[in-house]
C-alpha distance (Angstrom), angle and dihedral (degrees) to the residues before:
residue distance angle dihedral
M1 . . .
P2 3.75 . .
V3 3.86 91.8 .
M4 3.76 90.5 54.8
Y5 3.82 89.5 50.0
R6 3.67 92.4 50.8
K7 3.78 93.3 49.8
S8 3.75 89.3 50.6
C9 3.76 91.8 52.6
Y10 3.86 92.0 50.6
F11 3.82 90.0 49.1
L12 3.87 89.9 49.4
F13 3.77 93.3 47.6
S14 3.88 93.0 48.5
L15 3.75 90.2 48.7
L16 3.77 92.7 52.8
V17 3.79 91.8 48.4
F18 3.74 89.8 51.2
V19 3.83 95.2 46.9
T20 3.81 96.7 45.4
D21 3.92 90.7 47.0
G22 3.83 85.6 68.2
F23 3.77 89.6 60.1
A24 3.75 96.9 51.5
Q25 3.78 116.7 134.6
Q26 3.76 120.2 -102.2
K27 3.80 137.1 -178.3
L28 3.77 114.1 -88.2
S29 3.78 107.0 -159.0
G30 3.71 140.2 170.2
K31 3.75 147.7 113.3
I32 3.80 132.0 -67.9
I33 3.85 118.5 -147.2
K34 3.74 139.6 171.0
K35 3.79 108.9 -95.2
S36 3.79 116.1 -107.6
S37 3.80 90.8 22.3
D38 3.78 142.3 57.2
E39 3.80 92.9 -117.9
V40 3.81 110.2 134.6
L41 3.83 118.5 -132.8
M42 3.71 117.2 -141.7
G43 3.80 126.2 -167.8
V44 3.80 93.4 30.7
T45 3.87 110.7 154.6
V46 3.76 115.2 -126.3
I47 3.73 117.7 -166.7
N48 3.80 128.4 -173.6
L49 3.82 102.4 -153.8
N50 3.80 95.0 -167.0
G51 3.73 97.8 45.2
R52 3.89 93.4 38.2
R53 3.83 90.6 -131.0
Y54 3.77 131.0 131.4
T55 3.80 138.7 -177.7
T56 3.86 137.3 164.3
S57 3.74 131.5 -121.2
D58 3.75 115.3 -102.7
S59 3.90 129.0 -127.2
A60 3.76 89.6 -77.7
G61 3.83 91.4 50.9
V62 3.80 90.2 -110.6
F63 3.87 119.8 143.3
A64 3.84 135.4 177.1
I65 3.85 124.2 -170.6
T66 3.77 134.3 170.6
A67 3.81 110.8 -106.2
S68 3.85 145.2 154.1
P69 3.72 128.9 -147.4
G70 3.79 108.4 -82.4
D71 3.83 94.6 31.4
T72 3.83 119.9 129.3
V73 3.76 115.9 -127.9
I74 3.82 123.2 -172.2
F75 3.82 127.1 -159.4
S76 3.78 117.7 -159.1
S77 3.78 138.3 165.0
A78 3.86 133.8 163.8
G79 3.81 110.0 -88.4
Y80 3.85 94.7 22.7
L81 3.79 135.5 87.9
P82 3.79 111.3 -110.3
D83 3.76 118.0 -110.0
T84 3.83 123.9 -148.4
A85 3.87 122.4 -156.2
F86 3.72 126.8 -169.7
V87 3.80 105.7 -147.3
A88 3.83 117.4 -119.8
S89 3.79 127.3 -178.0
Y90 3.83 94.1 -107.5
M91 3.80 90.0 61.3
F92 3.83 89.5 72.7
S93 3.86 95.9 57.8
E94 3.84 98.8 61.6
S95 3.76 138.6 23.2
Y96 3.83 108.4 -76.5
L97 3.91 112.4 -132.3
V98 3.78 116.3 -146.3
P99 3.83 115.3 -168.3
L100 3.77 111.2 -168.5
K101 3.78 120.6 -158.0
P102 3.81 119.0 -133.7
I103 3.72 118.6 -123.2
L104 3.74 109.1 -114.9
L105 3.81 110.2 -141.1
P106 3.85 120.6 -163.5
S107 3.80 115.0 -97.9
P108 3.83 112.7 -98.0
H109 3.77 93.1 -129.6
L110 3.83 90.2 61.2
M111 3.84 91.9 59.6
């Protein structure tokens, strides 16, 4: 009986290693632009809420952050509405484009 128990333990351990390998963290990367234009946005804060990591986009609007499928990533910048992305597997295979919408403030002469 102990030999059978040992084989079961090895099998269970192997299965756990295989399953957790699918949830390994990867780099989510892409470009942040102003919505309705091709203007790149630099200095945008990118936060992975699950991984408790953050970064900012560079001068070309490019970002890269460690993430896993199922994580929640928030993109925010002064003057723009924040955007939330729920990370999916396909997002790692290509550059992820993030269009941020400017906040429209009322015209001063209307006040």
